[in-house]
N, C-alpha and C positions, 0 to 999 in steps of 0.2 A: 469118355471124354481123352481126350487124348492134350500131352502137354506139349508147348511149343518146343525145340530142338534150344537149349541157353547158346544164347552167344557168345557165350564163353565157353562154349564144348567144341571141342576143334572138328569133331565130324558134322559139326552145323553147317561154318564159313569156314573158308581155308584160314588158316592163321590164327592162333590162341591170342587176339588184341585184346586190349581191356578197354572202356567205355573211356569217353575222354568229354564229351558233350553231354551224352544222353544217362539215362538214368533206367536199366531193367528191375522190373518188379514183375510179380506174379508164379517166374517160373515154376515154382514149387507148389505151387496152389492150382495149375492147369489153368490160369487167367493172366497170362502173359500178357505186358505191356512196354512200349517204350516211352518215355517222356525228355522232352528235351525243355529244357527253360532256358534261354538266352535271352539278358536283361544286359543295360547300360552297368557302366562301370563309376557308382557313384560315389562319392567320399564321404559325403553328411547327407542322412534323410532330409526330403523336405523340411520337418519337424523343427530337428536343431539348425537348419539353417534358418530359420524363422526367429528362433530362438539369438543366433549371433549377430541377425541385426536389428532384433530389439536390443539389443545390448549397444551396438553399434549405433543406433537410432538416442539412447541415451544419452552415451558419451560424447555424439556428434554436437545434440543438443543444449547440452549443459557447457561445452566450449563456447559455442554459439550466443548461449545464453549470458555468459560471464562475460563476452566481447562487445553483445549487445549492451550491457550495462553499463560497460567501460566508457559506450559514445560511438563505438563501429555497428550505424545500425543497417550498413549494408552485408554487415558477417549470418546474420538470420533469415532472409530471404535467401543466398545461397546455400543455405547449410541446409533449406526445407528442398532446393531445387536437388543437390545432392542427393537426398535419402530418396528422393521420390524415382532420380534414376535408377539408384541403387535397387530400390525396391520394384522396380518393374523387372530390370534384369533378372532378379531372382525370382519375379511370378514366371516369366518365361524358361527360368530354369525348372523351376518344380515342377511346372505342367509335363516334361518331358520325362522328369527324373526314374517315374515308372514306366518307362516305354521296353517292353519285352516283346518277344519272341517267344510262341509254348509251341512244340509241337508235338503232339501225343497220338503215338499208334499204338492202338489196340485191334481186336480181331476184327477185319472185316473194315477197319476203319483209319486212316494218317488225317487228324484235325491240324491246321496250324490256321492259329491265331496270330494276329502283329496287331499290337496295341500302342499306338500315336498320339499321345497327349489324349482327348477325352474322344477318337475315333477308333474304332476296333475293328478290322479286315477278319474274316473267317472264309475259312476255304475246307472243305472234307472231300477226299479221296479213297476212293478205293484201292488199297494197295497193290494190286494185279496191275493196276491201270498207270499205277504213278513212272515218270520217268525224273533225275533226280543230274541234274546239269550246272553248271556255272554259265552266266547269260554271257561274257563274251570270252574270258580265261580264267588260268586256274586262283586266282588270286579276286575275283570279281563277288558279288550276290551269287546266290544259287538260286536255280529256278528249281520248283516243283511244279511240275505239269500232268494235265491229265483229265479225262473226260471236257475237253474243251473246257477246263479250271486252269491258271496257274495263279502263283504267288510268287515273288522271292524271299529268302530266308539270308542269314548271316549276317544282320544290319552291326549287331553287336558284338561279332567275333575276328580279330585282328585278319586283314586279309590274309596274311601265310600260313594261317590258319585253317580258309575256311575249303582249302582241299581235303584235310584231314575232317575236315564234318563231313564233306560231300560226303568221303568216301562211308563213315560210319553212319548218315543217312539210308543209301546206299543198302550197304549189309546189314541194316535193321527190317528194311525193306524185302531185301530177298529172302529173311529166316519168317516174313510176316505173308510170304506168299507161299512158304512150303508147308505151312500148317494148316491144317484142317483137319475141327474138331470129328470126333467119331459119331456117327449114327445112334441116334440112341434108337 
């Protein structure tokens, strides 16, 4: 079984560029693969966020309870309304906090999985038939298409970096096209 050329090998592709978005693995073992995991930039995990919300609820209810005990009877309903609104906003945030795009290039297969909330869209391509093009311009989403299927990627990459991601995807697909295992 032959091993694929490493993408860091200058004979494999033009230029000794390194990977910015993807991770190459299995070059030495003959089971070459590339993987890109593009995620939202979330400053807090949903669990941390709901812990913070619990603290906010306790603080808000204790302040509202103090003023309610002093005779301000409308403070408590408004405190509840405020916490329900903040809780709803945090639920919407948490639902999409784990959104991601997974692009996995392996022997004879390019799999793209886009997760948004509870929805997961998966498309699989044969690398020999894949085209990688921007949808409208250099800073737009990147369209992967082939065999009558298409999917857009790059939602979680800054627009000015999408051209570099597209270039990296093209380079990896070129290497995958050129690698053929030896007949046993």
